[in-house]
N, C-alpha and C positions, 0 to 999 in steps of 0.2 A: 830599747831606748825608751826613755819616759815620755809619756803622752804630753806633748806641748799644749794641746787643746782640750783641756778637760772639758766635761760637759757642765754647762751652766746649771745651777741649781733651779728647781722647779720655781716659777713665779707665781705669787698669789693671784688668784682670780681677779680680774678688775671689779670694781664695784658699779653699781649702776650708773651715778654721776661720770664715772671715767668712761663709760661706754657711750654715754650720750653726748659728753662733751670732751673731746680729745684735747682741746687747747684748756689746760687747767687755769690758766691765767685769766680767761674769759668767764670760766666758772665761777672763780673766786670772785670777781668784780661783781657779777650778775647776782649771785647768792647774797653776798654781803649788802648790796643794795636793796635787795627784797626785805632782808631782815631789818635794815635801817628804816625804811619806809614803815613797816609794821610796828617797830618799837616807838617811832615817833607819833604815830597815829593813836596807840594804845597807851603809852605812858608819858608822853610829851616830854621825853627824855631826848637831848640832841647829842647825837654822836659824831665824831669826825670820821668821814670817809678814808681819811689816811691813817687810821688808827691800825697798825699792823698786827697788834695782839689780839684785837677782835677779829680781825680777817683769819688769822691763823687758828684761832679756837673754834669759830664757826665752821671753817673749812674742814677741821679734823672731824666734826660731827656730822658733816652734811651727808654720809653714807647711813647713817642711822637716823636722820630726821625724816619725818613724815613728809614726802614731797608734795602730798596734796595740800598742805598748809601753805605751801609757797603759792598756790594758785588763788585767784580772786573767786568771790562768790558766784559771779557771772559765768567764769569758765567752769568752775566746779558744777555748777547748776546744769549747765549743757551736757556734761559728762554723764552726770546722775539721770538725766531725763532720757538717756538712751538704754537704761536698764529695763529690763521686763517688769511688767506689773508685780509679777509673783517675787520679784527680788527686793522691791522698794522697801517693803516693811522690815525684813531682817537687816538691810542695809542702814536703815534708820537708826538702829541700835550701836553702830560704830562710835558715835560721839555725838555731842550736843549740836555741833555745827551740821553734820549730816541730817540730824532729826528736823531741824530748822529748814534746812533746804529742801529736803523731800517733802516737807509739809506744804511748801509752796507749789509743788507739782499736783497736790490733790485738788481734784475739782468737784468731786460729789460725796456727800456725807449723809448718813442716817443717823441722826442723834437720839440717844436712848436717855441721856441725863440732861435735864434743863439746866441745872446748876453749872455744868460745863460752857453752856452758852452765857448764862447770866454773869458769870464771873469774868468773862472776856478771854477765857483760855481758848475756845474754839477759834475765835478770830486770829489770836496771836499764834495758834497752833497751825491753822490753815488759811492764810490770809487771801487767797485766790479762789474762794469757793465760788462756783456757778449753779450748783444743783444741791439744794438742801431739804431734806426730809424731817420735819418737826412733830409729825403727828404721834409717833409713840412716846416722845418726849413729854408731850402735853398731857399724856395720861399717867397718874402717880399710880403706879401698879407694883410699888415696892413692897407690899404686904401681901401679894397674892401668894397663895399656898399651892396653886395648880400650875402644872406645867403644861396644860392644854391650850393650844392656840386656835383661836376661833377666827376665821376669815371670811368676809362677806363683801364681795366685789373689791371695793377700795379700802375696807377697813380690816385691820388684824389687831387683836387683843388677847392677852393672856386671861383665862377664866378664873374667876374666884371659887373657891369651895362652897362659899355661901352664897347662894343665888336667891335670897328672900325678897330682894327688891324687884325680881321680874325683869330687870334690864341687864345688859352686859357692860354698859358705860354708866355709872352713876355720876351725877353731879358733883358729889364729894370726892370722886376719883380725878376729876378734871383740875387743872392748875387755875388758880385765880386769873381773871382776865387781866389784872394789874401786872402780874408776873409776865404773862405771855406778852402784852404790849412792851413791857420793858425789854424783855428778850429780843423782840422783833427791831425796835430802835436800835439795839447793840448790833444786831444781825446787819441791818441796813447801812448804818454808818461804816461797818468793817467790811462788807462786800457790796461795793457799788455795782459790780458786774454780774449780781444775781440773775439768773435766768429761770430757774425752775424752783418753786417753793411748794410744800405741802405742810399743812398746819390744821390745828382744831381751836375752835372758840376764840378766834380773834376779835377784836372790835374794831370799829372804824377809824380810831385813833392809831391803833398799831399798823393796820393796813395802809393808813395815809402816810406813815413814816416810810414804809417800804416803797411805796408809790413815789415818793419825792425823791428818795436816794437812790433808788434802783431803776434808773429809767430803760434798762435792757430786759427787766422782766418779762417773759413771753409766755411763760405756763404757770398757772395756779391751781392747786387743788385744795379748797376750804372745806372743812367739816364742821358741823354743827353751827352753822352761820345764820344770820338773820338779815331782815331788810337793812338795819341799820349798818350791819357789816359791809354791805355791798356800797354804802356810800364811799368807803374807803376805797375799795376795788375800783370804782368808776374813774379813779384818778390814774389807773395803769393805762397809759395811752397806748402803748406798744404790745399789750397782752393780745396774744393769739389763741391760746388754749385754755380754757377755764372749766373746771368740774367743780359743781357745787352739790354738797350733801345737806339737805335739811332735815325733814323728819324720816328717820329711819327705824322701823320697828324693832325694838329691842337695843337700839344704840343711842339715837339722838331723838329730841322731841322739838327742835327749833322750827320756826316758820319763816318760809320765803313766798312771799305774795307778789301780785303784780306791780306793787309799789317799788319793791326793791330790784325787780327784774327791769322795770322801765328805767330805773335810774342807771342801771348797769348798761343797758342798751345804749343810752345816750352818752356814757362815757367811754366805753370799750367798743369803738366802732371798728376796730381792726381784727376782731375775733374771726377766726377761721374755724374753730370748732368749739362747741358749747354742749356741755353734758350736765343735765338736771337730775337730781334724785331726790324724791320727797318733797316737792315744791308744789305751792298752792297757785295756780295761775290761770287765767282764761284766755281764750283765742283773742278777744277784742282788747285785751291789756297786755298780756305777755308777749304773745306770737306777732301781734301788729307792731309793737315796738321794736322787737327784735328784727322783724322783717324790714322794716323802714330804715332803721338806724345801722345795722350791721350788714352792709352791702357786700363784704367779703366772706361772709359765713358760708361754708361749704357742708358742715354736718351739725346737725340738731339732734341731740339724743335724750330721750326721757326714760327714767325709771321710777317706778311707785309714784305715779303722779296723781295728785290729789283732785283732779277735775277729770272731765269726760274727754280729754284729749287722748287720741291713741297713743298706747304705752310702749308702741314699738319704735326702734331706731328710725329717725326720718333724716332726709338731707334736704336742705333747702336749696 
């Protein structure tokens, strides 16, 4: 006798949308509504929700559509934030949207090219920075022919094959103060939540803009600074950790005296840690002002001091 119950043909494996939403009618309305809102926002084109042709066309391609495009930036950002640090850079190459969203997760940057900051691309690429290291970008070593990296405590620089000047950091290799101040204004306006900053040869004007725009700044490392520069630092009311490098043999020749450190002490009264290298100061001037004004200070460290103050680390 013939088989009255033939085997049904193999069914095509269901697509992901069919697995997630068993109710196809609900999926159709939800997907179309998301497409409608996105189209209205981007192109200002009004579509009718009752347009059956639009629903059918979009539903047919929903299985091949990038489902992440249906998510809002906030939801997708929460998903991307769960990725390990080692996977964020590769995933930023998926598309421009992922590149922008993953940039919002970056908090710390060590800048090598000052033009990247001055052009505004640093802020647009990483709008939520809290820790910025600008010291390397302040030195124009594009013409350095040597691959030797010299490190001296807090300073690192590539050596030139021509050492006729007798200094590792020449004045002509440092960026002009005008360019540094302009970059600091851009950084301060774009990163109001800045907490840690490292830079070289900034003036009082540039540091004042950082103090005004970044009230949460807590840690500052300043190379090649002078008494006038410290006028800008004194406006950082919430500064807790400060490292100053003045005259360092072979690197910098700036002068930090009792005048600048007294101004600093009267402005930054919440300092917890102060580190001074190559400063000129006396006990009656610098130490007295710091001891009277910085009541929260826990650690005071000297390196290469220009007076008879003991050069070993001290705690106040």
